[in-house]
C-alpha positions in Angstrom: 98.5 63.9 118.3 101.0 63.0 115.7 104.4 61.9 116.7 107.6 61.9 114.6 110.2 64.2 113.2 109.3 67.5 111.6 112.2 68.6 109.4 112.7 72.4 109.2 114.8 74.1 106.6 118.3 74.8 107.9 117.9 72.7 111.0 120.6 70.1 111.8 119.3 67.3 114.1 121.6 65.8 116.7 120.0 62.4 116.6 122.4 59.9 114.9 121.2 59.1 111.4 118.4 61.7 111.4 117.7 63.8 108.3 118.8 67.3 107.8 116.6 69.6 105.8 118.2 71.9 103.2 116.9 74.7 101.0 116.5 74.0 97.3 120.0 75.4 96.7 121.4 72.3 98.3 119.9 70.1 95.7 120.9 72.4 93.0 124.5 71.9 94.0 124.2 68.2 94.6 122.6 67.4 91.3 125.0 69.7 89.4 122.2 71.9 88.0 124.0 75.2 88.5 124.7 76.1 84.9 122.2 74.8 82.4 121.0 72.0 84.7 117.3 71.2 84.6 116.9 68.5 87.4 117.6 70.7 90.4 115.2 72.2 92.8 115.1 75.9 93.0 115.3 77.7 96.4 111.9 78.0 98.0 110.4 81.5 98.1 110.4 83.4 101.3 107.3 82.5 103.4 104.9 85.3 104.2 101.1 85.5 104.7 100.6 86.2 100.9 102.9 83.4 99.7 102.1 79.8 99.0 101.7 77.5 101.9 104.7 75.1 102.1 105.0 73.0 105.3 108.1 71.4 106.7 108.7 67.7 105.9 107.3 65.3 108.5 108.8 61.9 109.2 106.5 59.7 111.3 107.6 57.5 114.1 109.1 54.3 112.8 109.6 55.7 109.4 113.1 57.3 109.7 115.3 54.1 109.4 115.3 50.5 108.4 117.7 47.9 109.6 118.8 44.4 108.5 120.4 41.9 110.9 122.3 38.7 110.6 119.8 36.8 112.7 117.2 38.0 115.2 116.7 41.8 115.2 117.9 43.9 118.1 121.5 42.6 118.5 123.6 45.5 117.4 126.7 43.3 117.0 124.8 41.4 114.3 123.6 44.5 112.4 124.3 44.1 108.7 123.3 47.6 107.6 120.8 50.4 108.2 119.4 52.9 105.8 118.4 56.4 107.0 117.4 59.8 105.7 120.4 62.1 105.3 118.8 65.2 103.9 115.3 66.4 102.9 114.0 69.4 101.0 110.7 70.6 99.5 109.5 73.2 97.1 105.9 74.4 96.7 104.5 76.5 93.8 101.0 77.9 93.4 99.2 77.2 90.2 96.7 79.6 88.6 93.8 77.4 89.5 94.7 77.6 93.2 96.2 74.1 93.5 99.8 73.7 94.6 102.6 71.7 92.9 105.0 70.1 95.4 108.5 68.8 94.8 110.4 66.8 97.4 114.0 65.8 97.4 115.4 62.9 99.5 118.9 61.8 100.2 119.4 58.4 101.7 122.4 57.0 103.4 123.3 53.3 103.9 125.6 52.5 106.8 127.3 49.2 107.4 127.1 47.5 110.7 129.5 45.1 112.5 128.1 42.1 110.5 127.8 44.0 107.2 129.6 43.9 103.9 129.7 46.1 100.8 126.8 45.7 98.4 123.8 47.2 96.8 120.7 47.7 99.0 117.2 48.7 98.1 114.8 50.7 100.3 111.2 51.8 99.6 110.7 55.6 100.1 107.1 56.9 100.2 106.6 60.6 99.6 103.1 61.7 100.4 100.8 64.7 100.8 98.2 64.4 103.5 95.3 66.6 104.6 93.8 66.0 108.1 96.0 62.9 108.2 94.3 61.4 105.1 96.3 60.7 102.0 95.8 63.2 99.1 98.6 61.8 96.8 101.5 59.5 97.4 104.3 58.0 95.4 106.6 55.1 96.4 110.1 54.8 95.0 112.5 51.8 95.4 115.8 53.5 95.8 119.1 51.5 95.5 122.0 52.6 97.7 125.4 51.1 97.0 128.3 50.8 99.5 131.5 50.3 97.6 134.1 47.8 98.6 136.4 49.3 101.3 133.8 51.9 102.3 131.4 51.9 105.3 128.6 54.0 103.8 127.0 55.1 100.6 124.4 57.6 99.5 121.6 57.9 96.9 119.0 60.5 96.0 115.5 60.7 94.6 113.4 63.7 93.7 109.6 63.5 93.4 108.5 66.1 90.9 104.8 65.5 90.5 102.8 65.8 93.7 99.7 68.0 93.5 97.5 69.5 96.2 94.0 70.5 95.2 92.9 74.1 95.7 90.5 73.2 98.5 93.4 71.7 100.5 96.1 74.2 99.6 96.4 75.4 103.2 96.9 73.1 106.1 98.2 70.0 104.2 101.3 68.0 105.3 104.3 66.6 103.4 105.3 63.2 104.8 108.3 61.1 103.9 108.6 57.5 105.2 111.1 54.6 104.9 109.2 51.3 105.2 109.8 47.6 104.8 113.1 45.7 105.0 116.2 46.6 103.0 117.6 43.7 101.1 121.1 43.3 99.7 121.5 42.1 96.2 124.5 39.7 96.3 126.8 39.7 93.4 126.2 36.9 91.0 128.5 33.9 91.6 129.7 31.5 89.0 128.8 28.0 89.8 131.7 25.7 90.1 131.3 22.5 88.1 130.7 19.5 90.2 133.8 17.3 90.5 133.8 14.3 88.2 133.1 11.1 90.1 135.1 8.1 88.8 132.9 5.2 88.0 133.7 2.1 90.0 134.5 -1.0 88.0 133.3 -4.3 89.2 135.1 -7.5 88.2 133.2 -10.7 87.8 135.4 -13.6 88.8 136.0 -16.1 86.0 134.3 -19.5 86.2 136.7 -22.2 87.3 
């Protein structure tokens, strides 16, 4: 039996840092595609027996967050930052040949810990379609999340537009989103200070008597 988080549209989870799923209209507002925009997701069609199958987004155990520590993992007082899913959304459209085009929107949130500092962090996000727990198609994106100086969190988004489900798997497939690996901060480049000049020691040879 699979374990993890299944994200339903309109459901707000009480777990700290857990993702909240939204309809396509949320992404339309977030990406500013209301008037003349082309990058937003449109709202999913109402689900009924005659409509395209469009399952909720599934987040497997261990795939909902990544953490970085200043030292050995586990000590919350030495947590530098963690990256979690903030919001998720999906849209499914049937094609004439019976296949299904799937689009998935992901919003990430980076949160600084007690040992953290502002910076730019990268996290790998894998968005996949599975059938009977076997991969059908998957894409991995390295998403950069910036936390500005003076702030304690930052957000970033990614939309996967090109997932395809074959006609013979168009009913019963799963949409899975996972955070994997370690998030690494990219420190700001520092100018190297020139090494201090070392005065050469002068040796004196005593004169012959």
